[in-house]
DSSP file (Angstrom, degrees, kcal/mol; ACC not computed):
  #  RESIDUE AA STRUCTURE BP1 BP2  ACC     N-H-->O    O-->H-N    N-H-->O    O-->H-N    TCO  KAPPA ALPHA  PHI   PSI    X-CA   Y-CA   Z-CA
    1    1 A M              0   0    0      0, 0.0    20,-0.0     0, 0.0     0, 0.0   0.000 360.0 360.0 360.0 117.8    0.0    0.0    0.0
    2    2 A K        -     0   0    0      0, 0.0     2,-0.0     0, 0.0     3,-0.0  -0.884 360.0-127.8 -98.0 118.0    1.7    3.2   -1.2
    3    3 A P        -     0   0    0      0, 0.0     2,-1.0     0, 0.0     3,-0.1  -0.367  24.3-114.3 -61.7 141.1    0.6    6.4    0.5
    4    4 A N    >   -     0   0    0      1,-0.2     3,-1.1     2,-0.1     6,-0.1  -0.704  27.9-165.3 -73.9 103.7   -0.4    9.2   -1.9
    5    5 A M  T 3  S+     0   0    0     -2,-1.0    -1,-0.2     1,-0.3     5,-0.1   0.706  85.8  55.3 -72.7 -18.5    2.3   11.7   -1.2
    6    6 A T  T 3  S+     0   0    0     -3,-0.1     2,-0.7     2,-0.0    -1,-0.3   0.623  87.9  89.8 -87.0 -10.9    0.3   14.5   -2.9
    7    7 A N    <   -     0   0    0     -3,-1.1     3,-0.4     1,-0.1    -3,-0.0  -0.781  56.5-170.9 -90.6 115.6   -2.7   13.9   -0.7
    8    8 A S  S    S+     0   0    0     -2,-0.7    -1,-0.1     1,-0.2    -3,-0.1   0.411  70.4  84.9 -84.2  -1.5   -2.4   16.2    2.4
    9    9 A N        +     0   0    0      2,-0.0     2,-0.4    -3,-0.0    -1,-0.2   0.015  50.9 144.0 -92.1  28.2   -5.4   14.5    4.0
   10   10 A I        -     0   0    0     -3,-0.4     2,-0.2    -6,-0.1    -5,-0.0  -0.567  36.3-157.2 -73.9 126.6   -3.5   11.6    5.4
   11   11 A T     >  -     0   0    0     -2,-0.4     4,-2.2     1,-0.1     5,-0.2  -0.521  29.7-110.9-105.0 166.9   -5.2   11.0    8.8
   12   12 A L  H  > S+     0   0    0      1,-0.2     4,-2.3     2,-0.2     5,-0.1   0.812 119.9  58.5 -68.5 -27.8   -3.9    9.3   11.9
   13   13 A N  H  > S+     0   0    0      2,-0.2     4,-2.2     1,-0.2    -1,-0.2   0.879 105.5  49.4 -66.3 -38.0   -6.3    6.4   11.1
   14   14 A T  H  > S+     0   0    0      2,-0.2     4,-2.5     1,-0.2    -2,-0.2   0.931 111.8  47.9 -64.3 -46.1   -4.6    5.9    7.7
   15   15 A I  H  X S+     0   0    0     -4,-2.2     4,-2.2     1,-0.2    -2,-0.2   0.893 111.6  50.6 -64.9 -38.8   -1.2    5.9    9.4
   16   16 A Y  H  X S+     0   0    0     -4,-2.3     4,-2.4     2,-0.2    -1,-0.2   0.915 110.2  49.5 -62.4 -45.1   -2.4    3.4   12.0
   17   17 A K  H  X S+     0   0    0     -4,-2.2     4,-2.2     2,-0.2    -2,-0.2   0.897 111.5  49.9 -60.8 -41.8   -3.8    1.1    9.3
   18   18 A D  H  X S+     0   0    0     -4,-2.5     4,-2.3     1,-0.2    -2,-0.2   0.925 111.8  47.6 -62.7 -44.5   -0.5    1.3    7.5
   19   19 A L  H  X S+     0   0    0     -4,-2.2     4,-2.6     1,-0.2    -2,-0.2   0.882 110.2  51.3 -67.3 -36.3    1.4    0.5   10.6
   20   20 A E  H  X S+     0   0    0     -4,-2.4     4,-2.5     2,-0.2    -1,-0.2   0.919 110.2  49.9 -64.5 -42.9   -0.8   -2.4   11.5
   21   21 A L  H  X S+     0   0    0     -4,-2.2     4,-2.0     2,-0.2    -2,-0.2   0.914 112.7  47.2 -61.0 -45.3   -0.3   -3.8    7.9
   22   22 A I  H  X S+     0   0    0     -4,-2.3     4,-2.2     2,-0.2    -2,-0.2   0.891 111.2  51.6 -64.5 -44.3    3.4   -3.4    8.3
   23   23 A K  H  X S+     0   0    0     -4,-2.6     4,-2.2     1,-0.2    -2,-0.2   0.948 109.4  49.3 -61.5 -48.1    3.4   -5.1   11.7
   24   24 A N  H  X S+     0   0    0     -4,-2.5     4,-2.0     1,-0.2    -2,-0.2   0.856 110.5  50.8 -64.1 -37.3    1.4   -8.0   10.4
   25   25 A K  H  X S+     0   0    0     -4,-2.0     4,-2.3     2,-0.2    -1,-0.2   0.913 109.9  49.4 -66.0 -41.1    3.9   -8.5    7.5
   26   26 A I  H  X S+     0   0    0     -4,-2.2     4,-2.6     2,-0.2    -2,-0.2   0.897 110.0  51.9 -69.3 -35.3    6.9   -8.4    9.9
   27   27 A I  H  X S+     0   0    0     -4,-2.2     4,-2.0     2,-0.2    -1,-0.2   0.929 111.1  47.9 -63.3 -44.1    5.1  -11.1   12.1
   28   28 A K  H  X S+     0   0    0     -4,-2.0     4,-1.2     2,-0.2    -2,-0.2   0.913 111.9  49.1 -61.5 -45.3    4.6  -13.3    9.1
   29   29 A I  H >X S+     0   0    0     -4,-2.3     4,-0.6     1,-0.2     3,-0.5   0.921 111.7  49.9 -64.1 -44.5    8.2  -12.8    8.0
   30   30 A E  H >< S+     0   0    0     -4,-2.6     3,-1.0     1,-0.2    -1,-0.2   0.892 105.2  57.5 -55.8 -45.6    9.4  -13.7   11.7
   31   31 A E  H 3< S+     0   0    0     -4,-2.0    -1,-0.2     1,-0.3    -2,-0.2   0.814 112.1  41.3 -60.4 -34.1    7.2  -16.8   11.7
   32   32 A H  H << S+     0   0    0     -4,-1.2    -1,-0.3    -3,-0.5    -2,-0.2   0.443  89.8 111.3 -95.8  -2.4    9.1  -18.1    8.6
   33   33 A M    <<  -     0   0    0     -3,-1.0     2,-0.4    -4,-0.6    -3,-0.0  -0.453  57.8-143.3 -75.5 147.1   12.5  -17.1    9.5
   34   34 A V        -     0   0    0     -2,-0.1     2,-0.9     5,-0.0     3,-0.1  -0.913  15.0-128.0-111.3 132.4   15.1  -19.8   10.4
   35   35 A D    >   -     0   0    0     -2,-0.4     3,-2.3     1,-0.2     4,-0.2  -0.732  16.7-154.2 -83.9 111.5   17.7  -19.3   13.1
   36   36 A V  G >  S+     0   0    0     -2,-0.9     3,-1.1     1,-0.3    -1,-0.2   0.734  90.3  64.7 -59.6 -25.5   20.9  -20.1   11.3
   37   37 A D  G 3  S+     0   0    0      1,-0.2    -1,-0.3    -3,-0.1    -2,-0.1   0.698  98.3  55.0 -70.2 -16.8   22.6  -21.0   14.7
   38   38 A S  G <  S+     0   0    0     -3,-2.3     2,-0.6     2,-0.1    -1,-0.2   0.385  85.5  98.1 -97.9   2.6   20.2  -23.9   15.0
   39   39 A I    <   -     0   0    0     -3,-1.1     2,-0.5    -4,-0.2    -5,-0.0  -0.817  66.3-145.6 -94.3 127.0   21.1  -25.4   11.6
   40   40 A M        -     0   0    0     -2,-0.6     2,-0.1     4,-0.0    -2,-0.1  -0.767   6.3-145.6 -93.7 129.2   23.6  -28.3   11.9
   41   41 A T     >  -     0   0    0     -2,-0.5     4,-2.2     1,-0.1     5,-0.1  -0.325  33.4-103.4 -76.8 173.8   26.1  -28.8    9.1
   42   42 A E  H  > S+     0   0    0      2,-0.2     4,-2.1     1,-0.2     5,-0.2   0.850 126.0  53.7 -63.8 -37.6   27.2  -32.3    8.2
   43   43 A E  H  > S+     0   0    0      2,-0.2     4,-2.3     1,-0.2    -1,-0.2   0.911 108.2  49.5 -65.9 -44.5   30.4  -31.7   10.1
   44   44 A D  H  > S+     0   0    0      2,-0.2     4,-2.0     1,-0.2    -2,-0.2   0.905 111.2  49.7 -53.0 -45.8   28.4  -30.6   13.2
   45   45 A Y  H  X S+     0   0    0     -4,-2.2     4,-2.2     1,-0.2    -2,-0.2   0.891 111.9  47.1 -70.2 -40.9   26.2  -33.7   13.0
   46   46 A N  H  X S+     0   0    0     -4,-2.1     4,-2.5     2,-0.2    -1,-0.2   0.885 111.6  51.5 -68.7 -40.2   29.2  -36.0   12.7
   47   47 A A  H  X S+     0   0    0     -4,-2.3     4,-2.1     2,-0.2    -2,-0.2   0.867 111.4  47.3 -64.0 -36.3   31.0  -34.3   15.6
   48   48 A L  H  X S+     0   0    0     -4,-2.0     4,-2.7     2,-0.2    -2,-0.2   0.909 111.4  51.4 -72.2 -41.6   27.9  -34.7   17.8
   49   49 A K  H  X S+     0   0    0     -4,-2.2     4,-1.8     2,-0.2    -2,-0.2   0.905 110.5  48.1 -61.6 -42.5   27.6  -38.3   16.8
   50   50 A D  H  X S+     0   0    0     -4,-2.5     4,-2.8     2,-0.2     5,-0.2   0.891 110.5  52.4 -60.7 -43.7   31.3  -38.9   17.7
   51   51 A Y  H  X S+     0   0    0     -4,-2.1     4,-2.9     1,-0.2     5,-0.2   0.936 108.1  49.6 -58.1 -49.3   30.8  -37.2   21.0
   52   52 A K  H  X S+     0   0    0     -4,-2.7     4,-2.1     1,-0.2    -1,-0.2   0.860 111.3  49.8 -65.0 -34.5   27.8  -39.3   21.9
   53   53 A E  H  X S+     0   0    0     -4,-1.8     4,-1.5     2,-0.2    -1,-0.2   0.943 112.1  46.3 -67.1 -46.4   29.7  -42.5   21.0
   54   54 A E  H  <>S+     0   0    0     -4,-2.8     5,-2.5     1,-0.2     6,-0.5   0.905 113.1  51.7 -62.2 -40.0   32.8  -41.5   23.1
   55   55 A K  H ><5S+     0   0    0     -4,-2.9     3,-1.0    -5,-0.2    -1,-0.2   0.928 108.9  48.8 -59.6 -44.3   30.5  -40.5   26.0
   56   56 A S  H 3<5S+     0   0    0     -4,-2.1    -1,-0.2     1,-0.3    -2,-0.2   0.791 112.6  49.2 -70.0 -23.7   28.6  -43.9   25.9
   57   57 A K  T 3<5S-     0   0    0     -4,-1.5    -1,-0.3    -3,-0.2    -2,-0.2   0.474 113.8-117.5 -90.2  -3.6   32.0  -45.8   25.9
   58   58 A G  T < 5S+     0   0    0     -3,-1.0    -3,-0.2    -4,-0.5    -2,-0.1   0.751  74.3 131.3  76.5  21.2   33.3  -43.7   28.8
   59   59 A K      < +     0   0    0     -5,-2.5    -4,-0.2    -6,-0.2     2,-0.1   0.575  42.4  96.2 -84.8  -9.8   36.2  -42.2   26.8
   60   60 A L        -     0   0    0     -6,-0.5     2,-0.3    -9,-0.1    -9,-0.0  -0.485  56.0-159.9 -80.8 153.1   35.5  -38.6   27.9
   61   61 A I        -     0   0    0     -2,-0.1    -2,-0.0     1,-0.1    -3,-0.0  -0.904  26.1 -97.7-126.8 159.2   37.4  -37.0   30.7
   62   62 A S     >  -     0   0    0     -2,-0.3     4,-2.2     1,-0.1     5,-0.1  -0.236  30.1-114.0 -72.8 164.3   36.4  -33.9   32.7
   63   63 A H  H  > S+     0   0    0      1,-0.2     4,-2.6     2,-0.2     5,-0.2   0.905 116.8  52.4 -62.3 -41.6   37.7  -30.5   32.0
   64   64 A E  H  > S+     0   0    0      2,-0.2     4,-2.2     1,-0.2    -1,-0.2   0.911 108.7  49.6 -60.4 -43.1   39.6  -30.4   35.3
   65   65 A K  H  > S+     0   0    0      2,-0.2     4,-2.6     1,-0.2    -1,-0.2   0.912 109.9  50.8 -64.2 -41.9   41.2  -33.7   34.7
   66   66 A L  H  X S+     0   0    0     -4,-2.2     4,-2.3     2,-0.2    -2,-0.2   0.929 109.3  51.6 -59.9 -46.6   42.4  -32.6   31.2
   67   67 A K  H  X>S+     0   0    0     -4,-2.6     5,-3.0     1,-0.2     4,-0.6   0.901 110.3  49.0 -58.8 -40.2   43.8  -29.4   32.7
   68   68 A K  H ><5S+     0   0    0     -4,-2.2     3,-1.0     1,-0.2    -2,-0.2   0.937 110.6  50.1 -64.9 -44.4   45.7  -31.5   35.2
   69   69 A E  H 3<5S+     0   0    0     -4,-2.6    -1,-0.2     1,-0.3    -2,-0.2   0.846 113.3  45.9 -56.6 -36.1   47.0  -33.7   32.5
   70   70 A L  H 3<5S-     0   0    0     -4,-2.3    -1,-0.3    -5,-0.2    -2,-0.2   0.502 113.7-118.1 -88.0  -5.3   48.2  -30.8   30.5
   71   71 A G  T <<5       0   0    0     -3,-1.0    -3,-0.2    -4,-0.6    -2,-0.1   0.768 360.0 360.0  75.8  27.5   49.7  -29.1   33.5
   72   72 A L      <       0   0    0     -5,-3.0    -4,-0.2    -6,-0.2    -5,-0.1   0.443 360.0 360.0 -99.3 360.0   47.5  -26.1   33.4
């Protein structure tokens, strides 16, 4: 909806309706947006799979133990 810039009779009601239209369009856009941080790449998926396998086999060590082993 393009406002008629030559029309000086733009009312608050017209502005309100235009803002409501814009707000509703933004809401629809937001509903269809994807959070790129939530998309896993194949590399991410494989790393997660490897982590789960190592965890289930008891191969993981704590952060504190790793620091001790590395002398940090």
